[in-house]
C-alpha positions in Angstrom: 22.0 -2.5 -0.6 19.1 -4.7 -1.7 15.7 -2.9 -2.1 13.4 -3.0 0.9 10.3 -2.1 -1.0 10.3 -4.0 -4.3 11.4 -7.3 -5.8 12.9 -8.2 -9.1 11.3 -11.6 -9.5 10.5 -12.8 -12.9 6.8 -13.7 -13.8 5.9 -17.4 -13.6 7.1 -19.4 -16.6 4.5 -20.7 -19.1 5.2 -24.2 -17.9 3.8 -23.1 -14.5 0.9 -21.1 -16.0 -0.6 -23.8 -18.2 -1.8 -26.1 -15.3 -3.5 -23.1 -13.8 -5.6 -22.5 -16.9 -6.4 -26.2 -16.9 -7.4 -26.2 -13.3 -9.6 -23.1 -13.7 -11.4 -24.5 -16.7 -12.1 -27.7 -14.8 -13.5 -25.7 -11.9 -15.7 -23.6 -14.2 -17.1 -26.8 -15.8 -17.8 -28.2 -12.4 -19.9 -25.1 -11.6 -21.7 -25.2 -14.9 -19.9 -22.1 -16.3 -18.4 -21.7 -19.7 -16.1 -18.9 -18.9 -15.0 -16.3 -16.4 -14.2 -12.5 -16.5 -10.9 -12.0 -14.5 -10.2 -8.3 -13.7 -7.0 -7.1 -12.2 -8.9 -5.3 -9.4 -9.6 -6.4 -5.9 -12.9 -5.6 -4.2 -11.7 -2.1 -3.6 -10.9 -1.3 -7.3 -7.4 -0.2 -6.3 -4.3 0.1 -8.4 -2.2 -1.8 -5.9 -3.6 -5.1 -4.6 -2.4 -7.5 -1.9 -0.7 -10.7 -3.0 -3.8 -12.6 -2.1 -5.7 -10.6 -4.7 -3.3 -10.9 -7.6 -5.6 -13.3 -9.5 -4.9 -11.9 -12.9 -1.1 -12.2 -12.4 -1.4 -15.6 -10.9 -3.4 -16.9 -13.9 -1.7 -15.2 -16.8 1.7 -14.1 -15.7 0.9 -10.4 -16.6 1.9 -8.1 -13.7 0.7 -4.7 -14.9 -1.6 -2.6 -12.8 -4.5 -2.6 -15.2 -6.0 -5.4 -17.3 -8.9 -7.8 -17.8 -8.9 -11.4 -19.0 -11.8 -13.4 -20.4 -11.2 -17.1 -20.1 -13.4 -19.5 -22.1 -13.1 -23.3 -22.5 -11.1 -23.1 -25.7 -9.5 -19.6 -25.7 -8.5 -16.7 -23.5 -8.0 -13.0 -24.1 -6.1 -10.4 -22.1 -7.2 -6.7 -22.6 -4.6 -4.0 -21.8 -4.2 -0.3 -22.6 -1.3 1.4 -24.5 0.9 1.4 -21.4 1.1 -2.4 -21.3 1.0 -3.8 -24.8 4.7 -4.5 -24.9 4.8 -5.7 -21.3 1.8 -8.0 -21.8 3.3 -9.6 -24.9 6.6 -10.3 -23.1 5.0 -11.7 -19.9 2.3 -14.0 -21.4 2.4 -17.2 -23.4 0.6 -16.7 -26.8 -0.3 -20.4 -26.8 -2.4 -19.8 -23.7 -3.7 -16.2 -24.1 -4.2 -13.6 -26.8 -3.2 -10.0 -26.0 -5.7 -7.4 -27.2 -5.2 -3.6 -27.2 -8.2 -1.7 -25.6 -7.9 0.8 -28.5 -9.0 -1.9 -30.8 -12.1 -2.8 -28.7 -13.3 -3.1 -25.1 -14.0 -6.5 -23.5 -17.7 -5.8 -24.0 -17.2 -5.5 -27.7 -15.3 -8.7 -27.8 -18.0 -10.4 -25.9 -20.7 -9.3 -28.4 -18.6 -10.5 -31.3 -17.2 -13.7 -30.0 -19.3 -15.3 -27.3 -21.4 -18.2 -28.5 -25.1 -18.1 -28.0 -26.2 -19.9 -24.8 -22.8 -19.5 -23.1 -22.8 -18.8 -19.3 -20.0 -16.3 -18.5 -19.2 -16.0 -14.8 -18.2 -12.9 -12.9 -17.4 -12.1 -9.3 -19.7 -9.3 -8.2 -17.3 -8.2 -5.5 -14.6 -7.4 -8.2 -16.8 -5.4 -10.6 -18.7 -2.1 -10.1 -22.4 -2.1 -10.9 -21.8 -0.1 -14.0 -19.2 -2.6 -15.2 -21.5 -5.5 -14.4 -24.4 -3.9 -16.3 -22.1 -3.3 -19.4 -21.0 -7.0 -19.3 -24.5 -8.2 -18.9 -25.7 -6.1 -21.9 -22.9 -7.4 -24.0 -23.8 -11.0 -23.1 -27.4 -10.3 -23.9 -26.5 -9.1 -27.4 -24.5 -12.3 -27.9 -27.5 -14.3 -26.7 -25.3 -15.4 -23.8 -25.8 -14.9 -20.0 -23.7 -13.2 -17.4 -23.8 -15.2 -14.1 -22.7 -14.0 -10.7 -20.6 -16.4 -8.6 -20.9 -16.7 -4.8 -17.1 -17.2 -4.4 -14.3 -16.7 -6.9 -13.4 -19.8 -8.9 -9.8 -18.8 -9.1 -9.6 -18.9 -5.3 -10.8 -22.5 -5.4 -7.8 -23.7 -7.5 -5.2 -21.3 -6.2 -4.0 -23.7 -3.5 -1.0 -21.7 -2.3 -2.8 -18.4 -2.3 -1.3 -16.0 0.2 -3.2 -15.0 3.4 -5.0 -11.7 3.4 -2.9 -8.8 4.7 -2.9 -7.8 8.4 -1.1 -4.5 8.3 -1.7 -2.2 11.3 -4.1 0.7 11.0 -2.5 3.8 12.5 -3.5 7.4 13.1 -2.3 10.0 10.6 -0.9 12.8 12.8 -2.9 16.1 12.6 0.3 18.0 11.9 0.3 16.3 8.5 -3.4 15.9 8.0 -4.2 19.6 8.6 -8.0 19.0 9.3 -9.6 17.0 12.1 -11.8 14.1 11.1 -14.7 15.7 12.9 -14.7 18.6 10.4 -14.3 16.2 7.4 -17.3 14.2 8.6 -19.3 17.4 9.1 -18.6 18.5 5.6 -19.5 15.1 4.2 -22.8 15.0 6.1 -23.7 18.4 4.7 -23.4 16.8 1.2 -25.5 13.9 2.2 -28.3 16.2 3.5 -28.2 18.2 0.4 -28.5 15.1 -1.7 -31.2 13.6 0.6 -29.1 10.4 1.1 -29.6 8.4 4.2 -26.1 7.0 4.3 -22.9 6.8 2.3 -20.8 3.7 1.7 -17.1 4.8 1.5 -15.8 1.9 -0.4 -12.5 3.4 -1.5 -9.8 2.8 1.1 -8.0 6.0 0.1 -11.2 7.9 1.0 -11.5 6.0 4.2 -7.9 6.9 5.1 -8.4 10.6 4.3 -11.8 10.9 6.0 -10.8 9.4 9.3 -7.2 10.6 9.3 -5.9 7.0 9.3 -3.3 5.1 7.3 -2.6 1.4 6.9 -0.2 -1.2 5.6 -2.3 -3.6 3.6 -0.8 -3.0 0.1 2.6 -2.1 -1.2 3.5 1.6 -1.8 0.2 3.1 -0.7 -0.5 3.5 3.1 -4.1 2.2 3.1 -6.0 -0.4 5.1 -8.6 -2.7 3.5 -11.6 -1.2 5.1 -15.0 0.3 4.4 -16.8 3.1 6.2 -20.5 3.5 6.4 -21.5 7.0 7.2 -25.2 7.5 8.2 -26.5 11.0 7.7 -27.4 11.5 11.3 -25.6 8.8 13.3 -22.1 7.7 14.1 -20.0 6.2 11.3 -19.1 2.5 11.3 -15.5 1.5 10.3 -15.6 -2.1 9.0 -12.1 -3.6 9.2 -10.3 -6.6 10.6 -10.1 -5.7 14.3 -6.7 -7.4 14.6 -5.3 -4.4 12.6 -6.6 -1.7 14.8 -4.1 -0.2 17.3 -5.5 1.2 20.7 -4.6 4.7 19.6 -7.0 4.3 16.6 -9.9 3.5 19.0 -9.0 6.5 21.1 -8.9 8.8 18.0 -12.2 7.5 16.7 -14.1 7.9 20.0 -17.3 9.6 19.3 -16.7 9.6 15.5 -16.9 6.0 14.4 -17.3 2.6 15.9 -15.0 -0.2 14.7 -16.8 -3.4 13.5 -15.5 -6.6 11.9 -15.4 -6.5 8.1 -17.7 -9.6 8.1 -20.5 -7.6 9.6 -20.6 -5.1 6.7 -23.4 -6.9 4.9 -25.5 -6.8 8.1 -24.9 -3.1 8.5 -26.1 -2.5 4.9 -29.1 -4.7 5.4 -30.1 -2.7 8.5 -29.5 0.8 7.0 -31.2 0.0 3.7 -34.4 -1.2 5.2 -37.7 0.7 4.4 -36.5 2.2 1.2 -33.5 4.1 2.5 -31.3 5.9 -0.1 -27.8 4.5 0.2 -25.1 6.6 -1.7 -22.5 4.5 -3.5 -19.3 5.5 -5.3 -19.8 4.5 -8.9 -16.1 4.0 -9.4 -15.3 1.7 -6.5 -18.5 0.3 -4.9 -18.8 -3.4 -5.9 -21.8 -4.6 -7.7 -22.3 -7.0 -4.7 -23.1 -3.9 -2.5 -25.7 -2.7 -4.9 -27.3 -6.1 -4.7 -27.2 -6.1 -0.9 -29.0 -2.7 -0.8 -31.7 -3.8 -3.2 -32.2 -7.2 -1.4 -32.7 -5.2 1.9 -35.4 -3.0 0.3 -33.2 0.0 -0.1 -32.4 2.2 -3.0 -28.8 2.4 -4.2 -27.8 5.8 -5.5 -24.7 5.7 -7.6 -22.6 8.8 -8.3 -19.2 10.3 -8.0 -17.5 9.8 -4.6 -18.2 13.1 -2.7 -14.9 12.7 -0.8 -12.8 12.6 -4.0 -12.8 16.3 -4.6 -12.4 17.1 -0.9 -9.3 14.9 -0.8 -7.9 16.2 -4.1 -8.0 19.8 -2.9 -5.1 19.9 -0.5 -5.3 22.2 2.6 -2.5 24.5 3.7 -0.8 22.0 5.9 -0.8 19.4 3.2 0.6 21.9 0.7 3.4 23.0 3.1 4.1 19.3 3.7 4.4 18.3 0.1 6.8 21.3 -0.5 9.0 20.0 2.3 8.8 16.4 1.0 9.9 17.6 -2.5 12.9 19.4 -1.1 13.9 16.3 0.8 13.2 14.1 -2.2 14.9 16.4 -4.5 18.1 16.3 -2.5 18.0 12.5 -2.6 17.4 12.5 -6.4 20.2 15.0 -7.0 22.6 12.7 -5.1 21.4 9.8 -7.2 21.9 11.7 -10.5 25.4 12.8 -9.5 26.3 9.2 -8.6 24.7 7.9 -11.8 26.8 10.2 -14.0 29.9 8.7 -12.5 28.8 5.1 -12.1 27.3 4.7 -15.6 30.7 5.7 -17.1 32.2 2.4 -15.8 30.0 0.5 -18.2 29.0 -2.0 -15.5 26.0 -0.4 -14.0 22.6 -2.2 -14.5 19.0 -1.2 -14.1 18.7 -3.1 -10.8 21.9 -1.4 -9.5 20.3 2.0 -10.2 16.9 1.1 -8.6 18.6 -0.1 -5.4 20.9 3.0 -5.3 18.1 5.4 -5.7 16.0 3.8 -3.0 19.0 4.0 -0.7 19.5 7.7 -1.3 15.9 8.2 -0.4 16.2 6.0 2.7 19.2 8.0 3.8 16.9 10.9 4.4 15.6 9.0 7.5 12.0 9.9 6.5 11.2 7.4 3.7 8.2 5.2 4.6 8.0 3.4 1.2 8.5 4.1 -2.5 5.3 5.4 -4.0 5.3 2.8 -6.8 7.8 0.2 -8.2 10.6 2.2 -9.7 10.6 2.2 -13.5 14.2 2.1 -14.6 14.5 1.4 -18.3 17.8 1.4 -20.2 17.8 1.6 -24.0 14.8 -0.3 -25.5 13.4 -1.1 -22.0 12.7 2.6 -21.6 10.2 2.4 -24.4 8.0 0.2 -22.2 5.9 2.8 -20.4 5.4 0.9 -17.2 8.5 -1.3 -17.4 9.4 -3.1 -14.3 12.9 -4.6 -14.2 13.3 -8.3 -13.3 16.4 -10.3 -13.0 15.8 -11.8 -16.4 15.2 -8.4 -18.1 17.9 -6.5 -16.2 20.0 -4.5 -18.7 23.3 -2.7 -18.5 23.3 1.0 -19.1 25.3 1.2 -22.4 27.0 4.2 -24.0 24.9 6.0 -26.6 21.6 4.9 -25.0 19.1 6.7 -22.8 18.2 5.7 -19.3 14.6 6.5 -18.1 14.0 6.5 -14.3 10.5 7.1 -13.0 10.3 6.9 -9.2 8.8 8.4 -6.1 8.7 8.3 -2.3 6.1 8.1 0.4 6.8 10.5 3.3 4.5 11.3 6.2 4.2 14.9 4.9 3.9 14.1 1.1 4.0 11.8 -1.8 6.5 12.3 -4.7 6.7 11.2 -8.3 9.4 12.3 -10.7 10.8 11.1 -14.0 14.2 12.0 -15.5 15.6 10.7 -18.8 19.4 10.7 -18.7 22.0 10.4 -21.6 24.5 7.6 -21.1 27.4 8.8 -23.3 26.7 10.8 -26.4 23.1 10.9 -27.6 22.0 10.8 -31.2 20.5 13.7 -33.1 17.2 11.8 -33.2 17.1 11.4 -29.5 17.9 15.0 -28.8 15.1 16.1 -31.3 12.6 14.0 -29.5 13.7 15.0 -26.1 13.5 18.7 -26.9 9.9 18.2 -28.3 8.9 16.5 -25.0 10.6 19.2 -23.0 8.8 22.0 -24.8 5.5 20.2 -24.1 6.4 19.9 -20.5 7.2 23.6 -20.3 3.9 24.5 -22.0 2.0 22.8 -19.2 4.2 24.3 -16.5 3.7 27.8 -17.9 -0.1 27.4 -18.6 -2.4 30.0 -17.2 -6.1 29.2 -17.3 -9.4 30.4 -15.9 -11.6 28.6 -13.3 -13.5 25.7 -14.8 -10.8 24.6 -17.2 -10.3 20.8 -17.1 -7.2 18.7 -17.8 -8.7 17.7 -21.1 -8.4 21.3 -22.3 -4.7 21.5 -21.4 -3.6 18.0 -22.6 -2.9 19.2 -26.2 -0.4 21.7 -24.9 1.9 18.8 -24.0 1.6 17.1 -27.4 1.7 20.0 -29.8 5.5 19.8 -30.6 5.3 16.1 -31.0 2.3 16.4 -33.2 4.1 18.8 -35.5 6.5 15.9 -36.3 3.8 13.3 -36.6 4.5 11.8 -33.1 2.6 11.3 -29.9 2.5 9.3 -26.7 -0.2 6.8 -25.5 -0.6 7.8 -21.9 -2.2 10.8 -20.2 -0.1 13.9 -19.6 -0.8 14.0 -15.9 -2.6 12.4 -12.9 -3.6 13.6 -9.5 -1.3 12.8 -6.5 -2.4 12.3 -2.9 -0.9 13.5 0.4 0.8 10.5 1.9 -1.7 8.4 -0.1 -2.0 7.2 -3.6 0.5 8.5 -6.2 -2.3 8.1 -8.7 -5.3 10.0 -7.3 -8.5 11.2 -9.0 -10.7 12.8 -10.0 -8.6 15.4 -11.8 -6.1 14.6 -14.4 -4.5 16.1 -17.5 -5.6 13.9 -20.4 -8.0 13.8 -23.2 -10.5 12.1 -20.8 -9.8 14.5 -17.9 -13.1 16.3 -17.5 -12.8 17.4 -13.9 -12.1 21.2 -13.6 -8.7 21.9 -12.1 -9.0 23.7 -8.7 -6.4 25.5 -6.5 -4.8 23.1 -4.1 -4.8 20.1 -6.5 -1.5 18.4 -7.1 -0.9 16.7 -10.5 1.9 15.3 -12.5 3.2 16.9 -15.7 4.7 14.1 -17.7 4.7 14.1 -21.5 6.9 11.5 -23.2 7.9 9.8 -26.4 8.6 6.1 -26.9 10.3 4.4 -29.9 9.6 0.7 -29.6 12.8 -1.4 -29.4 15.0 1.7 -29.1 14.4 4.2 -26.3 11.9 6.0 -24.1 11.7 9.6 -23.0 9.6 11.1 -20.2 10.1 14.3 -18.2 7.9 14.5 -15.1 7.5 17.0 -12.4 4.6 17.4 -9.9 2.7 20.7 -10.0 0.3 22.5 -7.7 -2.6 24.5 -9.0 -2.3 28.0 -7.6 -3.8 31.4 -8.1 -2.3 33.4 -11.0 -2.0 37.2 -11.2 -5.0 38.7 -12.9 -4.2 41.3 -15.6 -6.1 44.5 -16.0 -9.4 43.9 -17.8 -9.6 40.2 -17.0 -13.1 38.9 -16.6 -12.3 35.6 -14.9 -10.1 34.5 -12.0 -7.0 32.8 -13.3 -4.9 29.8 -12.2 -1.4 28.6 -12.9 0.9 25.8 -11.9 3.7 25.9 -9.2 6.3 23.2 -10.0 7.0 21.2 -6.8 9.7 18.8 -8.1 13.3 19.9 -7.7 15.8 18.1 -9.9 17.8 19.0 -13.0 16.7 18.1 -16.5 19.5 16.7 -18.6 20.9 19.6 -20.6 22.9 17.2 -22.8 19.7 16.1 -24.5 18.4 19.6 -25.4 18.6 21.3 -28.8 18.5 25.0 -27.8 17.9 26.1 -31.4 14.5 24.3 -31.3 13.3 26.3 -28.3 11.9 29.8 -27.9 13.5 32.5 -25.7 10.6 32.2 -23.2 11.1 28.4 -23.0 14.8 28.8 -22.4 14.1 31.5 -19.7 11.7 29.1 -18.0 14.2 26.3 -18.0 17.1 28.5 -16.7 14.8 29.9 -13.9 13.8 26.4 -12.9 17.3 25.2 -12.8 18.4 28.2 -10.8 15.6 27.4 -8.3 16.7 23.8 -8.1 20.3 24.8 -7.6 19.5 27.4 -4.9 17.2 25.1 -3.0 19.0 21.8 -3.2 22.7 22.8 -3.1 22.6 23.7 0.7 21.1 20.2 1.4 23.8 18.1 -0.2 27.5 17.5 0.3 30.1 19.7 -1.5 30.9 17.3 -4.3 27.3 16.8 -5.2 26.7 20.6 -5.0 29.5 21.1 -7.5 27.9 18.5 -9.9 24.6 20.3 -9.4 26.1 23.7 -10.4 27.3 22.2 -13.7 24.0 20.4 -14.3 22.0 23.6 -13.8 24.1 26.1 -15.9 22.0 28.3 -18.1 21.2 26.5 -21.3 23.1 28.8 -23.6 26.2 28.6 -21.4 27.2 25.4 -23.3 
């Protein structure tokens, strides 16, 4: 059955892209600009953007979730991180745009080194945070150039078939899933504002808006958010700025006495009114557009930039959310086990393709009757496609699952009670010794994170090396973080906590994160093993001087035993894997049909059973 939630369309061909560059450059010249910074973000700085905001993809052909282009009159450069270097090279035309790895230099460094003196570089202040705009301006100043804000985006002026903005309905998130009334969340938030002596907070992240007011929306794919901004005065009723056509009557009823609903077009007027007389307006430094800081200053107010105070509240799940995500993972685990059993049989025919697998997996999840969406476009990479970290299959790239290769599938579901994200790497036929060695090293890193015990105050940066140690011993590594936060029927990639060398936020009980080390051999294969984990209290041994935390693994699906070299593992690691597989078997077998349960028993045998 065709996918309901993702497409397999190929990026625009270079022949279609070239006229777009020409039209943009003509428009920039008309405005007296010599170049433009084109971020992938929309005005909410979100990972997933509506079709109307896919400016970077429309201009360049690159469809990754992160990237920035700088377009000048005679050259253009696309900056991407390690997840997207292969994808960007495949999707863009080198005659039109150069691909640069962020590890070799940020856009600001490129500007300092390459911008001619006197050049006027345009930027849309609604698509950049104040911090980003200041960094760009400083780089331009060093190059003796000038960063120039635009009143409206030049790309929009030449994108003649640009889609209309989304009009997805805003709905109430049922209290039986939210676990805490919006009244209590607003009260907690206002305590923070009083402590910080802020007069108002601009909630510019739609995920925070959704969590704070117990609302969900349908404006972007895969994440149930609405394009909306909430302004929370310290002592008065909140104001939800959103297109009123999206708001169902039940939302007005739920918000009565908590927040008034106002058109998004009146947001500037609200800021102007609240910022008068030097008021301190709190802004999220990660998502508030530079344009909002400008509005506050123009009104006589004082923008106060800092971390979003809602982020930690949202990341620390309450009991209801935790119970919900456990239920979601059991349901999702049953669907995934059905898929893996089907895959074992279907791949043996030699006719199965990546798209076939994506569509089948989605159908198994849909058969639960509870799936609201997939949590991100499924990554289904066979053979060398698995080495592309954020690979997205298209009809042109679609590859058959061939004997002797690996198949990497990274997927997830959005359910009202929880969000899932899981990666399994599966052997198609007989794997090579090299593949098994690499897989076992990745598995040992995964187990090291799963078994970690750590005191309060420890951050993800302090744990990240656990996942890499066995790869490092062989002179190997992977270029993405080990783990990211996950929302509760919200974003599958949620901050502020993460497990990476940049993850400085302390891990706290109630946070849900991914545990996903990997290894990628370009042109050959990719390996990733991902479970979601919950930070929980750990037993404290006698004599301990600090409270301890550990991880509870939430994901329930077998790890391919055919890829493991038992001789490379310790007894404790084998014990962990056997116990995990026993838990998967005991939990999921009663939820699936007899033939799938029989497959599951074989897939979860103790490792040394052969």
